[in-house]
C-alpha positions in Angstrom: 0.0 0.0 0.0 1.4 3.4 -1.0 1.2 6.4 1.3 -0.5 8.3 -1.5 -3.2 5.7 -1.8 -3.8 5.8 1.9 -4.0 9.6 1.9 -6.3 9.6 -1.1 -8.7 7.1 0.6 -8.6 9.1 3.8 -9.4 12.3 2.1 -12.3 10.6 0.2 -13.7 9.2 3.5 -13.3 12.6 5.1 -15.1 14.2 2.2 -18.0 11.8 2.6 -18.1 12.3 6.4 -17.7 16.1 6.1 -17.0 15.9 9.8 -13.4 17.0 10.6 -12.7 14.4 13.3 -9.0 14.0 12.6 -8.5 17.7 12.1 
């Protein structure tokens, strides 16, 4: 798994959630 892939997936999930939990 590449870091970019993980970041991309995380950003996608964050977009769907819309709730900045990790921020």
